[in-house]
C-alpha positions as CSV (number, residue, x, y, z in Angstrom):
1,M,-7.0,-25.8,19.1
2,P,-5.5,-21.6,18.0
3,D,-6.1,-22.8,14.2
4,Q,-9.4,-23.5,14.6
5,K,-10.3,-20.7,17.5
6,L,-8.9,-18.1,14.4
7,F,-10.7,-19.6,11.8
8,L,-13.8,-18.9,13.4
9,R,-13.4,-15.5,14.3
10,I,-12.1,-14.6,10.9
11,N,-14.9,-16.6,8.9
12,D,-17.3,-14.2,11.1
13,L,-15.5,-11.1,10.1
14,L,-15.8,-12.6,6.7
15,L,-19.4,-13.1,7.0
16,R,-20.5,-10.1,8.1
17,Y,-18.6,-7.8,5.4
18,C,-19.1,-10.3,2.3
19,K,-22.6,-10.8,3.0
20,G,-24.0,-12.5,-0.4
21,Q,-20.6,-14.3,-1.1
22,P,-21.2,-18.1,-1.9
23,E,-20.2,-20.2,1.1
24,D,-17.7,-22.0,-0.2
25,V,-15.8,-18.6,-1.4
26,R,-16.3,-17.3,2.3
27,K,-15.0,-20.5,4.1
28,N,-12.0,-21.0,1.5
29,L,-10.6,-17.2,2.0
30,A,-10.9,-17.7,5.7
31,L,-9.0,-20.9,5.7
32,L,-6.1,-18.7,3.4
33,V,-6.4,-15.9,6.0
34,V,-5.7,-18.5,9.1
35,G,-2.9,-20.3,6.8
36,L,-1.1,-17.0,6.0
37,F,-1.5,-15.6,10.1
38,L,0.0,-18.7,11.4
39,G,2.3,-20.4,8.2
40,R,3.7,-16.6,7.5
41,H,4.1,-17.8,4.2
42,V,2.4,-17.7,0.4
43,Q,3.5,-21.4,-0.2
44,L,0.4,-22.9,0.0
45,W,1.6,-26.2,1.4
46,E,2.4,-23.7,4.4
47,I,-0.4,-22.7,4.6
48,A,-2.3,-26.0,4.1
49,L,-0.7,-27.1,7.5
50,W,-2.5,-25.0,9.7
51,V,-5.7,-25.3,8.5
52,P,-8.4,-27.3,10.5
53,V,-9.6,-29.6,8.7
54,P,-8.5,-33.3,9.5
55,I,-8.0,-33.9,5.4
56,Q,-4.8,-35.3,3.7
57,L,-2.2,-31.8,3.4
58,T,-2.2,-32.5,-0.8
59,S,-6.0,-32.4,-1.0
60,I,-6.2,-29.1,1.1
61,V,-3.9,-28.2,-1.5
62,R,-5.2,-28.8,-4.5
63,R,-8.1,-27.1,-2.8
64,F,-6.6,-23.6,-2.6
65,E,-5.3,-24.4,-6.3
66,R,-8.8,-24.3,-7.0
67,F,-9.8,-21.2,-4.9
68,L,-6.7,-19.3,-6.7
69,A,-8.0,-20.8,-10.1
70,N,-11.7,-20.0,-10.0
71,P,-12.9,-16.8,-12.0
72,A,-15.8,-16.6,-10.2
73,V,-13.7,-14.9,-7.1
74,D,-13.9,-11.2,-7.8
75,V,-11.2,-9.8,-5.7
76,T,-12.6,-6.6,-6.4
77,K,-16.5,-7.3,-4.8
78,L,-14.6,-9.2,-1.6
79,F,-12.3,-6.3,-0.8
80,E,-14.4,-3.0,-1.1
81,P,-16.7,-4.1,2.3
82,F,-12.9,-3.6,3.8
83,V,-12.1,-0.7,2.2
84,N,-15.1,1.0,2.7
85,A,-15.3,0.0,6.4
86,M,-11.9,1.8,6.5
87,L,-12.4,4.9,4.7
88,L,-16.1,5.2,6.7
89,S,-13.9,5.3,9.9
90,L,-11.2,8.1,8.7
91,G,-13.9,10.8,7.7
92,N,-13.3,13.0,4.7
93,E,-10.2,14.9,4.9
94,T,-6.8,15.0,2.6
95,V,-6.3,11.5,1.6
96,Y,-2.4,10.4,0.5
97,L,-3.0,7.9,-2.4
98,V,0.5,6.1,-2.9
99,L,1.2,4.1,-6.2
100,D,3.6,1.7,-6.5
101,C,5.0,-1.8,-8.2
102,T,6.0,-4.9,-6.5
103,Q,7.7,-8.0,-7.4
104,A,5.0,-11.0,-7.1
105,G,6.5,-14.3,-7.6
106,R,9.6,-14.7,-10.0
107,K,7.5,-13.3,-13.1
108,C,4.8,-10.8,-12.0
109,R,4.7,-7.4,-10.8
110,T,2.0,-6.5,-9.3
111,L,0.8,-2.6,-9.1
112,L,-0.9,-1.3,-6.0
113,A,-3.0,1.8,-4.7
114,T,-3.1,2.7,-1.4
115,L,-3.8,5.2,1.0
116,A,-0.8,6.8,3.3
117,Y,-1.5,5.7,6.9
118,N,0.5,6.4,9.9
119,Y,3.8,5.0,8.1
120,T,2.5,2.7,6.6
121,A,-0.3,1.9,3.8
122,L,-3.7,0.8,3.7
123,P,-4.0,-1.2,0.3
124,L,-7.2,-0.4,-1.5
125,A,-6.8,-2.0,-4.9
126,W,-4.3,-3.9,-7.0
127,K,-3.4,-5.2,-10.5
128,T,-1.1,-7.9,-11.4
129,I,0.6,-8.7,-14.7
130,K,3.5,-10.7,-16.0
131,G,6.7,-9.1,-16.5
132,K,9.5,-7.2,-15.1
133,K,10.5,-3.4,-13.7
134,G,8.8,-1.0,-16.5
135,H,6.3,-3.0,-18.1
136,V,3.5,-0.6,-16.3
137,T,2.5,1.1,-19.3
138,G,-0.1,4.1,-17.9
139,E,-3.1,2.9,-19.5
140,V,-2.8,0.4,-16.8
141,Q,-2.4,2.4,-14.1
142,K,-4.8,4.7,-15.1
143,A,-7.4,1.5,-15.3
144,L,-6.4,1.0,-11.4
145,L,-7.1,4.7,-10.8
146,E,-10.5,5.1,-12.1
147,Q,-11.0,1.8,-9.9
148,V,-10.5,3.5,-6.4
149,Q,-11.7,6.8,-7.5
150,P,-15.1,6.0,-6.6
151,Y,-13.6,5.2,-3.1
152,L,-12.2,8.7,-2.5
153,R,-15.4,10.7,-3.8
154,P,-16.2,12.2,-0.2
155,Y,-12.9,13.2,0.1
156,R,-12.1,17.1,0.0
157,H,-8.8,16.7,-1.2
158,V,-6.8,13.9,-2.9
159,I,-2.6,14.0,-3.2
160,V,-1.7,11.0,-5.6
161,L,2.4,10.1,-4.8
162,G,4.4,8.0,-7.2
163,D,8.0,7.5,-8.3
164,A,9.0,8.2,-12.0
165,E,7.0,5.1,-13.6
166,F,3.8,7.4,-12.9
167,S,4.9,10.1,-14.0
168,N,3.9,9.4,-17.5
169,A,1.1,12.0,-19.6
170,T,-1.2,9.2,-19.5
171,V,-1.2,9.5,-15.9
172,L,-1.2,13.2,-15.0
173,T,-3.2,13.9,-17.9
174,W,-6.2,12.0,-16.2
175,L,-5.4,13.2,-12.6
176,Q,-5.8,16.6,-13.7
177,D,-8.2,16.7,-16.1
178,T,-11.0,13.6,-14.8
179,A,-10.2,13.6,-11.3
180,H,-9.2,16.6,-10.4
181,W,-6.8,15.5,-7.6
182,D,-3.5,17.1,-7.0
183,F,-0.1,14.8,-7.2
184,V,3.5,14.9,-6.5
185,M,5.7,12.5,-8.5
186,H,9.1,11.5,-8.8
187,T,10.5,12.1,-12.6
188,R,13.8,11.4,-14.4
189,G,16.4,13.4,-15.0
190,A,16.1,12.7,-18.8
191,N,12.7,14.2,-19.3
192,L,12.5,17.6,-20.7
193,V,11.0,20.7,-19.2
194,R,10.3,24.4,-20.3
195,T,11.0,27.1,-17.6
196,A,9.0,30.4,-17.6
197,D,12.3,32.2,-18.2
198,D,13.4,30.2,-21.0
199,P,11.6,28.9,-24.1
200,A,14.1,26.3,-24.7
201,W,13.5,23.1,-23.9
202,Q,15.8,21.0,-21.6
203,P,16.7,18.1,-19.3
204,V,15.8,18.4,-15.4
205,Q,19.2,17.1,-15.1
206,E,20.6,20.2,-16.6
207,L,18.7,22.2,-14.3
208,W,20.4,20.7,-11.4
209,D,23.6,20.6,-12.9
210,T,23.8,24.5,-13.9
211,S,21.9,25.6,-10.3
212,D,24.0,26.6,-7.4
213,L,22.3,23.5,-5.3
214,Q,24.6,22.4,-2.6
215,P,23.4,19.1,0.0
216,G,20.4,20.2,2.1
217,Q,18.7,22.6,-0.3
218,V,15.7,22.8,-2.3
219,Q,14.9,24.7,-5.1
220,H,11.8,25.4,-7.4
221,W,11.0,26.0,-10.6
222,P,7.1,27.4,-10.3
223,T,5.6,27.5,-13.6
224,I,6.7,24.7,-16.0
225,A,6.2,22.9,-19.1
226,F,6.6,19.0,-18.4
227,T,7.7,17.2,-21.9
228,Q,8.4,18.2,-25.3
229,E,6.4,15.7,-26.7
230,H,3.4,16.3,-24.3
231,Q,4.2,19.7,-22.7
232,L,1.5,19.6,-20.0
233,P,1.4,23.1,-18.3
234,D,1.4,25.3,-15.2
235,L,3.5,22.4,-13.6
236,T,5.9,22.6,-10.8
237,L,9.3,21.1,-10.7
238,T,11.2,20.6,-6.9
239,I,14.8,19.7,-7.0
240,Q,15.6,17.8,-3.5
241,W,19.2,17.3,-2.5
242,A,19.2,15.5,1.2
243,I,22.9,16.1,2.3
244,D,23.1,12.0,2.8
245,Q,21.9,11.2,-0.9
246,K,24.7,11.5,-3.7
247,E,22.3,12.8,-6.0
248,P,18.6,14.9,-5.5
249,L,15.1,14.1,-6.2
250,F,13.5,15.6,-8.5
251,L,9.5,15.8,-8.4
252,I,6.8,17.1,-10.7
253,S,3.4,18.3,-9.5
254,N,0.6,20.6,-9.7
255,L,0.9,22.2,-6.4
256,P,2.3,25.6,-6.1
257,V,5.7,25.5,-4.3
258,D,4.5,27.1,-0.9
259,R,2.7,23.7,-1.0
260,Q,5.9,22.2,-0.3
261,P,6.0,19.4,-2.8
262,Q,8.9,17.1,-1.5
263,V,7.7,17.5,2.4
264,I,4.2,15.7,1.0
265,Y,6.6,13.3,-0.8
266,E,8.1,12.0,2.0
267,R,4.4,9.8,2.5
268,R,5.3,8.0,-0.4
269,F,8.2,6.1,1.3
270,W,5.8,4.7,3.6
271,I,4.4,1.7,1.5
272,E,8.2,0.3,1.7
273,T,6.9,-0.7,5.0
274,L,3.7,-2.4,3.3
275,F,5.7,-4.0,0.9
276,G,8.3,-4.9,3.8
277,N,5.6,-6.6,5.9
278,A,3.9,-8.6,2.3
279,K,7.4,-10.1,2.1
280,S,10.1,-10.4,4.3
281,R,8.5,-8.8,7.5
282,G,5.5,-11.0,6.9
283,F,3.5,-13.1,4.7
284,E,6.5,-13.6,1.9
285,L,5.2,-13.0,-1.1
286,A,7.9,-12.4,-3.7
287,R,8.5,-16.5,-2.9
288,T,5.4,-17.6,-4.5
289,H,5.8,-20.3,-7.3
290,L,2.3,-19.0,-8.8
291,I,2.8,-16.7,-12.2
292,D,-0.7,-15.9,-13.7
293,P,-1.5,-13.0,-12.4
294,A,-5.2,-13.8,-11.7
295,H,-4.2,-16.4,-9.2
296,I,-1.6,-13.7,-7.5
297,D,-4.5,-11.3,-7.6
298,R,-6.6,-14.1,-5.6
299,L,-3.4,-14.3,-2.9
300,I,-3.2,-11.1,-2.6
301,L,-6.5,-10.8,-1.6
302,A,-5.8,-12.9,1.3
303,I,-2.8,-10.6,2.3
304,A,-5.0,-7.4,2.0
305,I,-7.4,-8.8,4.2
306,A,-4.8,-10.1,6.9
307,T,-3.0,-6.4,7.0
308,H,-6.6,-4.8,6.8
309,V,-6.5,-7.1,10.3
310,T,-3.4,-6.8,11.4
311,L,-3.1,-2.8,11.0
312,G,-7.0,-2.4,12.6
313,L,-5.5,-4.3,15.9
314,G,-2.1,-2.7,16.0
315,T,-4.5,0.5,15.6
316,Q,-6.2,-0.5,18.6
317,L,-3.7,-1.4,20.7
318,V,-1.9,2.2,20.4
319,L,-5.5,3.9,21.1
320,D,-5.8,1.8,24.0
321,K,-2.5,2.4,25.1
322,Q,-1.4,-1.3,25.7
323,T,1.3,-1.1,23.4
324,H,3.5,-2.6,26.3
325,W,1.8,-5.9,26.2
326,V,4.1,-6.7,22.9
327,D,6.8,-4.1,22.8
328,R,8.8,-2.4,25.4
329,S,7.1,-0.2,27.8
330,D,10.2,2.6,27.7
331,R,10.2,2.9,24.3
332,R,8.8,2.0,20.9
333,D,10.3,-0.9,18.7
334,L,7.8,-2.3,16.6
335,S,6.1,-1.1,13.5
336,L,2.1,-0.6,13.9
337,F,2.1,-3.0,11.7
338,Q,4.2,-5.6,14.2
339,L,2.5,-4.5,17.1
340,G,-0.8,-5.4,15.8
341,W,0.7,-9.0,14.6
342,R,2.3,-9.9,18.1
343,W,-0.9,-8.6,19.6
344,L,-3.1,-11.1,17.7
345,Y,-0.6,-14.3,18.7
346,R,-0.8,-13.2,22.2
347,L,-4.5,-13.0,22.1
348,L,-4.4,-16.7,20.7
349,A,-1.9,-17.9,23.2
350,L,-4.4,-16.3,26.2
351,N,-7.7,-17.6,24.5
352,R,-8.6,-14.1,24.2
353,L,-9.9,-14.0,20.5
354,P,-13.5,-12.1,21.8
355,M,-11.2,-8.9,22.6
356,L,-10.3,-8.9,18.7
357,K,-11.1,-5.4,17.3
358,L,-10.2,-3.5,14.5
359,T,-9.8,0.6,15.0
360,F,-8.7,3.0,12.3
361,C,-7.6,6.6,13.1
362,W,-5.6,9.3,10.8
363,D,-4.5,10.8,14.4
364,L,-3.0,8.1,15.6
365,H,-0.4,9.1,17.9
366,L,1.8,6.7,17.9
367,P,4.9,6.9,20.4
368,E,8.1,8.0,18.9
369,A,10.6,4.9,18.1
370,G,13.7,4.3,20.4
371,F,14.6,5.7,23.8
372,Q,11.9,8.0,25.2
373,P,13.3,9.2,28.6
374,A,11.1,9.4,31.4
375,K,9.1,12.6,32.6
């Protein structure tokens, strides 16, 4: 049975990574991951359908409910070995830490810290809170950054990317004064700045309005103070107006303008691929009926492990130049996640799960999407 074989494989993986964890915790987590892969949905009865245990479906659902409600299930401790395994294979070059929030169910939002990785993102840590968009405070954001800081100490250079909700004084001050990391953040046009050649405080929007910036152009202000209330000094402001956008993008950074912050910031959008995989193109996280933040965090643990497996498997497939097994040979139509996802199902169908290998690589040469003419 494919579910039994996959369970044994995932259980072996957890046994290797999560040494010292109670057997029932490890087994229930393995069953959750298997159910996510085969059921393709976060609703517990969908997961339970694929559990290779001959007991009533309702009993399996209650078993998962108890697991998600169990305060002894430490999300950080269980996922840390997966983070370390990823980082160990990625070396110590510059890394791009991408921050964002996403809806998790109807009443909660999840804050994530991820690594930009080959047009997607690798999850590192997350925190779910009750509330709608805009309810995540700077203190909560800083706490998540403090959690991932030890993981990134071996890296020579860390650049943090985030949208406007992360361009607050609490986060920016911590990044500069405590972590000593660089950052590029989207900021709102209403925020006040002071430029080197004008002592008056003015909205970022006003700088754009009074400039000669045209679609397709970029303009930099190399030395500004950010917000009249906090007056963070020696930052840079970049306004980029893409040709296909009605309004420009406002970016605040502590990088010099010759580093082209607007180009670096493009990696922030890679996290949207991760969200798509966790939601409509993968595990349907947004449709969970869970409403307790701690329960959702434990559910996301299973999703994060499944994502780790899928991206590691897809990476190995690309490195082996075997993507034609699941994608067209004349072009690439699939993302890295979808390559790994489909390859996992082919391994199940062909009874070749021992070929399941997980690899992560910065220098992955993912083929360009779309038609590629023959050489």
